[in-house]
A tleap script that builds the chain and sets N, CA, C and O, in Angstrom:
source leaprc.protein.ff14SB
mol = sequence {
  NMET ALA THR GLN LEU ALA GLU MET PRO ASP
  SER LEU GLY GLY GLY GLU VAL ALA GLU GLN
  ASP THR THR ALA ALA GLU ALA ALA PRO GLU
  ARG ASP PHE GLU GLN GLU ALA ARG VAL MET
  GLY TRP ARG PRO LYS ASP GLU TYR ASP GLY
  PRO PRO GLY ALA TRP LYS ASP ALA GLN ASP
  PHE ILE GLU PHE ARG GLU THR ASN LEU GLY
  LEU LYS ALA LYS GLU VAL TYR ALA LEU ARG
  ASN LYS VAL THR HIE LEU THR LYS MET VAL
  GLY GLN LEU LYS ASP ALA GLU LYS ARG ALA
  PHE ASP ASN ALA ARG LYS GLU CLEU
}
set mol.1.N position { -20.641 -20.819 32.878 }
set mol.1.CA position { -20.043 -20.073 31.526 }
set mol.1.C position { -20.067 -20.859 30.128 }
set mol.1.O position { -19.909 -20.005 29.256 }
set mol.2.N position { -20.177 -21.920 29.646 }
set mol.2.CA position { -20.153 -22.136 28.458 }
set mol.2.C position { -21.469 -22.354 28.316 }
set mol.2.O position { -21.493 -23.164 27.390 }
set mol.3.N position { -22.634 -22.143 28.653 }
set mol.3.CA position { -23.911 -22.109 29.038 }
set mol.3.C position { -23.857 -20.768 28.710 }
set mol.3.O position { -24.496 -20.691 27.660 }
set mol.4.N position { -23.359 -19.391 29.083 }
set mol.4.CA position { -24.081 -18.230 29.392 }
set mol.4.C position { -23.116 -18.343 27.814 }
set mol.4.O position { -23.609 -17.232 27.617 }
set mol.5.N position { -22.308 -18.598 26.647 }
set mol.5.CA position { -21.613 -18.606 25.993 }
set mol.5.C position { -22.231 -18.991 24.859 }
set mol.5.O position { -21.706 -18.704 23.784 }
set mol.6.N position { -23.763 -19.890 24.911 }
set mol.6.CA position { -24.034 -20.901 24.601 }
set mol.6.C position { -25.352 -19.430 24.220 }
set mol.6.O position { -25.868 -18.749 23.334 }
set mol.7.N position { -25.308 -19.625 25.267 }
set mol.7.CA position { -26.870 -18.466 24.988 }
set mol.7.C position { -26.664 -17.344 24.728 }
set mol.7.O position { -27.536 -16.474 24.737 }
set mol.8.N position { -25.370 -17.148 24.425 }
set mol.8.CA position { -25.008 -15.280 24.089 }
set mol.8.C position { -25.676 -14.686 22.518 }
set mol.8.O position { -26.309 -13.634 22.435 }
set mol.9.N position { -25.399 -15.546 21.411 }
set mol.9.CA position { -25.778 -15.498 19.929 }
set mol.9.C position { -27.759 -15.174 20.256 }
set mol.9.O position { -28.245 -14.058 20.071 }
set mol.10.N position { -28.392 -16.085 20.619 }
set mol.10.CA position { -29.520 -16.328 20.379 }
set mol.10.C position { -29.754 -15.176 21.340 }
set mol.10.O position { -30.566 -14.478 20.734 }
set mol.11.N position { -29.461 -14.516 22.647 }
set mol.11.CA position { -29.683 -13.044 22.594 }
set mol.11.C position { -29.558 -11.350 22.335 }
set mol.11.O position { -30.145 -10.358 22.768 }
set mol.12.N position { -28.274 -11.656 21.224 }
set mol.12.CA position { -27.582 -10.573 20.600 }
set mol.12.C position { -28.722 -11.175 19.276 }
set mol.12.O position { -28.839 -10.124 18.646 }
set mol.13.N position { -29.373 -11.944 18.711 }
set mol.13.CA position { -30.083 -11.467 17.444 }
set mol.13.C position { -29.238 -12.251 16.478 }
set mol.13.O position { -29.805 -12.324 15.388 }
set mol.14.N position { -28.532 -12.622 16.496 }
set mol.14.CA position { -27.088 -13.826 15.526 }
set mol.14.C position { -28.114 -13.504 14.586 }
set mol.14.O position { -28.491 -12.394 14.209 }
set mol.15.N position { -28.458 -14.499 14.306 }
set mol.15.CA position { -29.409 -14.915 12.770 }
set mol.15.C position { -29.600 -13.948 11.712 }
set mol.15.O position { -29.262 -13.962 10.528 }
set mol.16.N position { -30.642 -12.535 12.896 }
set mol.16.CA position { -30.598 -11.321 12.088 }
set mol.16.C position { -29.867 -10.486 11.429 }
set mol.16.O position { -30.162 -9.736 10.499 }
set mol.17.N position { -28.753 -10.688 12.048 }
set mol.17.CA position { -27.541 -10.363 11.172 }
set mol.17.C position { -26.854 -10.644 9.995 }
set mol.17.O position { -26.619 -10.071 8.930 }
set mol.18.N position { -26.629 -11.613 10.480 }
set mol.18.CA position { -25.885 -13.361 9.510 }
set mol.18.C position { -27.352 -12.461 8.063 }
set mol.18.O position { -26.595 -11.673 7.495 }
set mol.19.N position { -28.553 -12.294 7.476 }
set mol.19.CA position { -29.402 -11.972 6.664 }
set mol.19.C position { -28.560 -10.968 6.442 }
set mol.19.O position { -27.694 -11.058 5.571 }
set mol.20.N position { -28.760 -9.517 7.461 }
set mol.20.CA position { -28.100 -8.308 7.277 }
set mol.20.C position { -26.939 -8.454 6.731 }
set mol.20.O position { -26.781 -7.487 5.985 }
set mol.21.N position { -26.080 -9.108 6.699 }
set mol.21.CA position { -25.001 -8.804 6.262 }
set mol.21.C position { -25.175 -9.412 4.063 }
set mol.21.O position { -25.307 -8.936 2.935 }
set mol.22.N position { -25.045 -10.612 4.752 }
set mol.22.CA position { -25.657 -11.811 3.243 }
set mol.22.C position { -26.398 -10.569 1.830 }
set mol.22.O position { -25.867 -10.416 0.730 }
set mol.23.N position { -27.948 -9.707 2.398 }
set mol.23.CA position { -28.543 -8.625 1.290 }
set mol.23.C position { -27.735 -8.108 1.539 }
set mol.23.O position { -26.849 -8.310 0.709 }
set mol.24.N position { -27.391 -7.339 2.432 }
set mol.24.CA position { -26.056 -6.067 1.694 }
set mol.24.C position { -25.159 -6.618 0.593 }
set mol.24.O position { -24.979 -5.956 -0.429 }
set mol.25.N position { -24.702 -7.577 0.735 }
set mol.25.CA position { -23.721 -7.945 -0.328 }
set mol.25.C position { -24.167 -8.537 -1.953 }
set mol.25.O position { -23.656 -8.488 -3.072 }
set mol.26.N position { -25.644 -9.213 -1.239 }
set mol.26.CA position { -26.191 -9.245 -2.563 }
set mol.26.C position { -26.778 -7.970 -3.553 }
set mol.26.O position { -27.219 -7.989 -4.702 }
set mol.27.N position { -26.540 -6.637 -2.380 }
set mol.27.CA position { -27.481 -5.206 -3.439 }
set mol.27.C position { -26.405 -4.669 -3.862 }
set mol.27.O position { -26.564 -4.012 -4.891 }
set mol.28.N position { -24.338 -4.738 -3.043 }
set mol.28.CA position { -23.365 -4.161 -4.096 }
set mol.28.C position { -23.282 -4.646 -4.939 }
set mol.28.O position { -23.264 -5.853 -5.184 }
set mol.29.N position { -23.208 -3.704 -5.610 }
set mol.29.CA position { -22.945 -3.954 -7.827 }
set mol.29.C position { -21.731 -4.452 -7.496 }
set mol.29.O position { -21.105 -4.454 -6.435 }
set mol.30.N position { -21.409 -5.041 -9.007 }
set mol.30.CA position { -20.159 -6.260 -8.638 }
set mol.30.C position { -18.655 -5.081 -9.614 }
set mol.30.O position { -19.184 -4.145 -10.214 }
set mol.31.N position { -17.513 -5.100 -9.716 }
set mol.31.CA position { -16.780 -4.381 -9.726 }
set mol.31.C position { -16.583 -4.507 -11.534 }
set mol.31.O position { -16.189 -5.453 -12.216 }
set mol.32.N position { -17.028 -3.168 -11.908 }
set mol.32.CA position { -15.956 -3.356 -13.317 }
set mol.32.C position { -14.389 -3.518 -13.152 }
set mol.32.O position { -13.539 -2.799 -12.627 }
set mol.33.N position { -14.345 -4.472 -13.659 }
set mol.33.CA position { -12.088 -4.944 -13.205 }
set mol.33.C position { -11.907 -4.079 -14.790 }
set mol.33.O position { -11.039 -3.206 -14.757 }
set mol.34.N position { -12.486 -4.215 -15.856 }
set mol.34.CA position { -12.063 -3.784 -16.892 }
set mol.34.C position { -11.746 -2.475 -17.252 }
set mol.34.O position { -10.622 -2.166 -17.646 }
set mol.35.N position { -12.797 -1.581 -17.124 }
set mol.35.CA position { -13.362 -0.170 -16.167 }
set mol.35.C position { -11.991 0.510 -15.527 }
set mol.35.O position { -11.324 1.421 -16.016 }
set mol.36.N position { -11.724 -0.364 -14.016 }
set mol.36.CA position { -10.827 -0.089 -13.410 }
set mol.36.C position { -9.346 0.163 -13.954 }
set mol.36.O position { -8.627 1.158 -13.852 }
set mol.37.N position { -9.105 -1.232 -14.644 }
set mol.37.CA position { -7.888 -1.457 -15.230 }
set mol.37.C position { -7.898 -0.361 -15.859 }
set mol.37.O position { -7.482 0.754 -15.544 }
set mol.38.N position { -8.546 -0.856 -17.039 }
set mol.38.CA position { -8.080 0.511 -18.321 }
set mol.38.C position { -7.363 2.142 -17.454 }
set mol.38.O position { -6.357 2.678 -17.920 }
set mol.39.N position { -7.952 2.608 -16.432 }
set mol.39.CA position { -8.663 3.499 -15.996 }
set mol.39.C position { -7.488 3.884 -15.248 }
set mol.39.O position { -7.429 4.963 -14.658 }
set mol.40.N position { -6.147 2.669 -15.256 }
set mol.40.CA position { -4.798 2.302 -14.603 }
set mol.40.C position { -4.174 2.266 -16.129 }
set mol.40.O position { -3.192 1.706 -15.642 }
set mol.41.N position { -3.952 2.323 -17.073 }
set mol.41.CA position { -3.367 2.429 -18.426 }
set mol.41.C position { -3.618 0.662 -18.506 }
set mol.41.O position { -2.750 0.336 -19.315 }
set mol.42.N position { -4.355 -0.635 -18.087 }
set mol.42.CA position { -4.349 -1.005 -19.218 }
set mol.42.C position { -5.078 -2.005 -20.110 }
set mol.42.O position { -6.152 -2.592 -19.982 }
set mol.43.N position { -4.155 -2.006 -21.039 }
set mol.43.CA position { -5.062 -2.017 -22.313 }
set mol.43.C position { -5.268 -3.812 -22.659 }
set mol.43.O position { -4.231 -4.425 -22.407 }
set mol.44.N position { -6.476 -4.743 -23.206 }
set mol.44.CA position { -7.150 -5.443 -24.188 }
set mol.44.C position { -5.844 -6.175 -23.704 }
set mol.44.O position { -5.100 -5.878 -22.769 }
set mol.45.N position { -5.773 -7.193 -24.582 }
set mol.45.CA position { -4.456 -8.285 -25.096 }
set mol.45.C position { -4.122 -8.198 -26.364 }
set mol.45.O position { -3.092 -8.711 -26.801 }
set mol.46.N position { -5.604 -7.031 -27.632 }
set mol.46.CA position { -5.073 -6.674 -29.164 }
set mol.46.C position { -4.450 -5.626 -28.801 }
set mol.46.O position { -3.266 -5.729 -29.122 }
set mol.47.N position { -4.765 -4.287 -28.082 }
set mol.47.CA position { -4.679 -3.588 -27.519 }
set mol.47.C position { -2.628 -3.385 -27.550 }
set mol.47.O position { -1.862 -2.656 -28.182 }
set mol.48.N position { -2.468 -4.354 -26.618 }
set mol.48.CA position { -1.053 -5.348 -26.247 }
set mol.48.C position { -0.022 -4.296 -26.545 }
set mol.48.O position { -0.258 -4.180 -27.748 }
set mol.49.N position { 1.092 -3.326 -26.278 }
set mol.49.CA position { 3.082 -3.078 -27.138 }
set mol.49.C position { 3.759 -3.623 -25.763 }
set mol.49.O position { 4.941 -3.517 -25.433 }
set mol.50.N position { 2.889 -4.121 -25.182 }
set mol.50.CA position { 3.715 -4.126 -23.688 }
set mol.50.C position { 4.982 -5.170 -23.897 }
set mol.50.O position { 5.053 -5.248 -25.123 }
set mol.51.N position { 5.871 -5.893 -23.423 }
set mol.51.CA position { 6.786 -7.408 -23.218 }
set mol.51.C position { 5.677 -8.290 -23.749 }
set mol.51.O position { 4.458 -8.124 -23.705 }
set mol.52.N position { 6.245 -9.056 -24.151 }
set mol.52.CA position { 5.388 -10.638 -24.439 }
set mol.52.C position { 5.717 -11.142 -23.006 }
set mol.52.O position { 6.732 -11.126 -22.310 }
set mol.53.N position { 4.524 -11.567 -22.859 }
set mol.53.CA position { 3.954 -12.600 -21.591 }
set mol.53.C position { 3.940 -12.284 -20.729 }
set mol.53.O position { 3.786 -13.174 -19.892 }
set mol.54.N position { 4.045 -11.153 -20.298 }
set mol.54.CA position { 3.556 -9.764 -19.606 }
set mol.54.C position { 2.179 -9.074 -19.703 }
set mol.54.O position { 1.612 -8.154 -19.114 }
set mol.55.N position { 1.938 -9.798 -20.554 }
set mol.55.CA position { 0.155 -9.044 -20.312 }
set mol.55.C position { -0.679 -9.700 -19.196 }
set mol.55.O position { -0.468 -10.877 -18.904 }
set mol.56.N position { -1.636 -8.963 -18.555 }
set mol.56.CA position { -2.723 -9.436 -17.490 }
set mol.56.C position { -4.434 -9.862 -17.842 }
set mol.56.O position { -4.305 -10.497 -18.888 }
set mol.57.N position { -4.898 -9.855 -17.742 }
set mol.57.CA position { -6.428 -9.553 -17.990 }
set mol.57.C position { -6.475 -8.868 -16.493 }
set mol.57.O position { -6.096 -9.170 -15.361 }
set mol.58.N position { -6.927 -8.140 -16.918 }
set mol.58.CA position { -7.748 -6.746 -16.153 }
set mol.58.C position { -8.056 -6.873 -14.699 }
set mol.58.O position { -8.380 -5.858 -14.081 }
set mol.59.N position { -7.942 -8.711 -13.740 }
set mol.59.CA position { -8.656 -8.299 -12.518 }
set mol.59.C position { -7.433 -9.000 -11.506 }
set mol.59.O position { -7.163 -8.826 -10.317 }
set mol.60.N position { -6.725 -10.035 -12.771 }
set mol.60.CA position { -5.068 -10.264 -12.193 }
set mol.60.C position { -4.738 -7.729 -11.833 }
set mol.60.O position { -4.396 -6.981 -10.916 }
set mol.61.N position { -5.189 -7.624 -13.359 }
set mol.61.CA position { -3.390 -6.794 -12.943 }
set mol.61.C position { -4.313 -5.552 -12.216 }
set mol.61.O position { -3.605 -5.121 -11.306 }
set mol.62.N position { -5.066 -5.113 -12.233 }
set mol.62.CA position { -5.511 -3.877 -10.579 }
set mol.62.C position { -5.188 -5.247 -9.124 }
set mol.62.O position { -4.287 -4.881 -8.369 }
set mol.63.N position { -5.773 -6.543 -8.778 }
set mol.63.CA position { -5.180 -7.121 -7.714 }
set mol.63.C position { -3.304 -7.277 -7.851 }
set mol.63.O position { -2.493 -7.325 -6.926 }
set mol.64.N position { -3.163 -7.305 -8.686 }
set mol.64.CA position { -1.304 -7.085 -9.138 }
set mol.64.C position { -0.789 -5.329 -8.180 }
set mol.64.O position { 0.304 -5.078 -7.671 }
set mol.65.N position { -2.175 -4.320 -8.244 }
set mol.65.CA position { -1.272 -3.815 -8.391 }
set mol.65.C position { -1.752 -3.043 -6.852 }
set mol.65.O position { -1.113 -2.138 -6.314 }
set mol.66.N position { -3.348 -3.806 -6.195 }
set mol.66.CA position { -3.085 -3.682 -5.537 }
set mol.66.C position { -2.439 -3.928 -4.127 }
set mol.66.O position { -2.369 -3.528 -2.965 }
set mol.67.N position { -1.901 -5.117 -5.279 }
set mol.67.CA position { -1.173 -5.934 -3.821 }
set mol.67.C position { 0.655 -5.348 -3.712 }
set mol.67.O position { 1.479 -5.416 -2.800 }
set mol.68.N position { 0.703 -4.912 -4.805 }
set mol.68.CA position { 1.680 -4.138 -4.817 }
set mol.68.C position { 2.569 -2.643 -4.689 }
set mol.68.O position { 3.763 -2.347 -4.642 }
set mol.69.N position { 0.994 -1.737 -4.656 }
set mol.69.CA position { 1.178 -0.011 -4.443 }
set mol.69.C position { 1.819 -0.077 -3.073 }
set mol.69.O position { 2.640 0.714 -2.608 }
set mol.70.N position { 1.207 -1.360 -2.400 }
set mol.70.CA position { 1.268 -0.899 -0.778 }
set mol.70.C position { 2.210 -1.056 -0.640 }
set mol.70.O position { 2.989 -0.365 0.016 }
set mol.71.N position { 2.401 -1.943 -1.175 }
set mol.71.CA position { 4.937 -2.557 -0.705 }
set mol.71.C position { 5.246 -1.509 -1.249 }
set mol.71.O position { 6.175 -1.065 -0.573 }
set mol.72.N position { 5.004 -0.721 -2.196 }
set mol.72.CA position { 6.076 -0.027 -2.575 }
set mol.72.C position { 6.051 1.108 -2.112 }
set mol.72.O position { 6.985 1.876 -2.340 }
set mol.73.N position { 4.554 1.628 -1.055 }
set mol.73.CA position { 3.975 2.920 -0.378 }
set mol.73.C position { 5.218 2.886 0.751 }
set mol.73.O position { 5.790 3.889 1.179 }
set mol.74.N position { 5.520 1.405 1.160 }
set mol.74.CA position { 5.851 1.242 2.210 }
set mol.74.C position { 7.754 1.373 2.136 }
set mol.74.O position { 8.321 1.727 3.169 }
set mol.75.N position { 8.512 1.098 1.009 }
set mol.75.CA position { 9.158 1.079 0.414 }
set mol.75.C position { 9.379 2.891 0.360 }
set mol.75.O position { 10.176 3.635 0.931 }
set mol.76.N position { 8.688 3.041 -0.242 }
set mol.76.CA position { 9.876 4.598 -0.693 }
set mol.76.C position { 9.816 5.705 0.943 }
set mol.76.O position { 10.589 6.601 1.281 }
set mol.77.N position { 8.544 5.141 1.675 }
set mol.77.CA position { 8.374 5.596 3.277 }
set mol.77.C position { 9.367 5.216 3.515 }
set mol.77.O position { 9.606 6.122 4.314 }
set mol.78.N position { 10.509 4.455 3.550 }
set mol.78.CA position { 11.219 4.396 4.280 }
set mol.78.C position { 12.852 4.328 3.363 }
set mol.78.O position { 13.891 4.241 4.018 }
set mol.79.N position { 12.881 4.371 2.108 }
set mol.79.CA position { 13.941 5.623 1.508 }
set mol.79.C position { 13.582 6.823 1.898 }
set mol.79.O position { 14.491 7.469 2.418 }
set mol.80.N position { 12.194 7.523 1.793 }
set mol.80.CA position { 12.527 9.202 2.118 }
set mol.80.C position { 13.060 9.535 3.705 }
set mol.80.O position { 13.744 10.519 3.983 }
set mol.81.N position { 12.579 8.458 4.737 }
set mol.81.CA position { 13.315 7.762 6.401 }
set mol.81.C position { 14.861 7.860 6.043 }
set mol.81.O position { 15.380 8.682 6.799 }
set mol.82.N position { 15.562 7.442 5.368 }
set mol.82.CA position { 17.103 7.196 4.850 }
set mol.82.C position { 17.397 8.473 3.751 }
set mol.82.O position { 18.566 8.848 3.844 }
set mol.83.N position { 16.894 8.952 3.105 }
set mol.83.CA position { 17.135 10.232 2.657 }
set mol.83.C position { 17.657 11.231 4.015 }
set mol.83.O position { 18.735 11.584 4.492 }
set mol.84.N position { 16.245 11.433 4.294 }
set mol.84.CA position { 15.677 12.779 5.791 }
set mol.84.C position { 17.556 11.901 6.253 }
set mol.84.O position { 18.665 11.808 5.726 }
set mol.85.N position { 17.196 11.672 6.911 }
set mol.85.CA position { 18.497 10.754 7.608 }
set mol.85.C position { 20.380 10.705 6.831 }
set mol.85.O position { 21.301 10.516 7.626 }
set mol.86.N position { 20.491 10.769 6.310 }
set mol.86.CA position { 21.474 10.962 5.465 }
set mol.86.C position { 21.424 12.396 5.023 }
set mol.86.O position { 22.507 12.933 5.260 }
set mol.87.N position { 20.294 13.459 4.297 }
set mol.87.CA position { 20.703 14.558 4.802 }
set mol.87.C position { 20.774 15.170 6.110 }
set mol.87.O position { 20.598 16.386 6.044 }
set mol.88.N position { 20.924 14.837 6.987 }
set mol.88.CA position { 21.180 15.695 8.228 }
set mol.88.C position { 22.494 15.347 8.993 }
set mol.88.O position { 23.038 15.991 9.890 }
set mol.89.N position { 23.001 13.765 8.222 }
set mol.89.CA position { 24.739 13.595 7.780 }
set mol.89.C position { 25.412 14.239 7.771 }
set mol.89.O position { 26.234 14.540 8.637 }
set mol.90.N position { 25.110 14.921 6.018 }
set mol.90.CA position { 25.930 15.307 5.393 }
set mol.90.C position { 26.036 16.988 5.597 }
set mol.90.O position { 26.794 17.731 4.972 }
set mol.91.N position { 25.003 17.403 6.714 }
set mol.91.CA position { 24.811 18.656 7.046 }
set mol.91.C position { 25.873 18.475 8.556 }
set mol.91.O position { 26.604 19.367 8.985 }
set mol.92.N position { 25.690 16.949 9.231 }
set mol.92.CA position { 26.336 17.826 10.171 }
set mol.92.C position { 28.064 17.339 9.720 }
set mol.92.O position { 29.105 17.666 10.290 }
set mol.93.N position { 27.911 16.624 8.731 }
set mol.93.CA position { 29.494 16.327 8.752 }
set mol.93.C position { 29.826 18.180 8.272 }
set mol.93.O position { 30.548 18.936 8.924 }
set mol.94.N position { 29.314 18.429 7.406 }
set mol.94.CA position { 30.199 20.307 6.726 }
set mol.94.C position { 29.989 20.967 7.796 }
set mol.94.O position { 30.293 22.108 7.449 }
set mol.95.N position { 29.533 21.042 9.341 }
set mol.95.CA position { 29.937 21.752 9.707 }
set mol.95.C position { 31.488 20.751 11.206 }
set mol.95.O position { 32.544 21.090 11.739 }
set mol.96.N position { 30.851 19.885 11.199 }
set mol.96.CA position { 32.372 19.168 11.525 }
set mol.96.C position { 33.245 19.618 11.133 }
set mol.96.O position { 34.211 19.878 11.850 }
set mol.97.N position { 33.205 19.870 9.834 }
set mol.97.CA position { 34.842 19.605 9.319 }
set mol.97.C position { 34.888 21.185 8.512 }
set mol.97.O position { 35.557 21.529 7.537 }
set mol.98.N position { 34.109 21.798 9.165 }
set mol.98.CA position { 34.563 23.470 8.886 }
set mol.98.C position { 34.920 23.841 10.415 }
set mol.98.O position { 35.271 25.004 10.614 }
set mol.99.N position { 34.874 23.141 11.286 }
set mol.99.CA position { 34.330 23.647 12.485 }
set mol.99.C position { 36.152 22.936 12.485 }
set mol.99.O position { 36.750 23.565 13.358 }
set mol.100.N position { 37.100 21.918 11.828 }
set mol.100.CA position { 37.713 21.483 11.918 }
set mol.100.C position { 38.441 22.209 12.113 }
set mol.100.O position { 38.941 22.658 13.144 }
set mol.101.N position { 38.671 22.547 10.188 }
set mol.101.CA position { 39.492 23.675 9.188 }
set mol.101.C position { 39.569 25.061 10.021 }
set mol.101.O position { 40.605 25.725 10.045 }
set mol.102.N position { 38.033 25.559 10.907 }
set mol.102.CA position { 38.979 27.130 11.443 }
set mol.102.C position { 39.676 26.376 12.294 }
set mol.102.O position { 40.811 26.789 12.058 }
set mol.103.N position { 39.844 25.210 13.474 }
set mol.103.CA position { 40.672 25.239 14.393 }
set mol.103.C position { 42.308 24.893 13.814 }
set mol.103.O position { 43.098 25.351 14.640 }
set mol.104.N position { 42.937 24.318 12.810 }
set mol.104.CA position { 42.978 23.918 12.211 }
set mol.104.C position { 44.571 25.200 11.975 }
set mol.104.O position { 45.728 25.297 12.383 }
set mol.105.N position { 43.419 26.097 10.878 }
set mol.105.CA position { 43.958 27.611 10.978 }
set mol.105.C position { 43.846 28.094 12.314 }
set mol.105.O position { 44.220 29.265 12.369 }
set mol.106.N position { 43.600 27.792 13.041 }
set mol.106.CA position { 43.871 29.334 14.129 }
set mol.106.C position { 45.258 28.143 14.535 }
set mol.106.O position { 46.164 28.975 14.589 }
set mol.107.N position { 45.716 27.246 14.735 }
set mol.107.CA position { 46.942 27.007 14.650 }
set mol.107.C position { 48.237 27.261 14.367 }
set mol.107.O position { 49.365 27.211 14.856 }
set mol.108.N position { 47.284 27.732 12.799 }
set mol.108.CA position { 48.797 27.902 11.935 }
set mol.108.C position { 49.059 29.790 12.249 }
set mol.108.O position { 50.052 30.360 11.796 }
savepdb mol mol.pdb
quit
């Protein structure tokens, strides 16, 4: 079996795939972090008017947003689920209170 595994990459043309991947990576345009960051509200340090010490360069700004927006989206999703659940519970409590009130009224 070890012999079969060792022979598989040659039969699949493994060397050619690696060359294609390298060529594709070289052909990809370089990312313009400053332009992307500006669209999202980032400003260069000389234009920055936010809290001192909070300024980030364009690449850090983009990476921070990409990392944290995913986390924030999960938090928003969880909070929406909680709000939906609580809204249903409030409706059920209103119905139960109305029934209890009606029953108490009938007893009187």
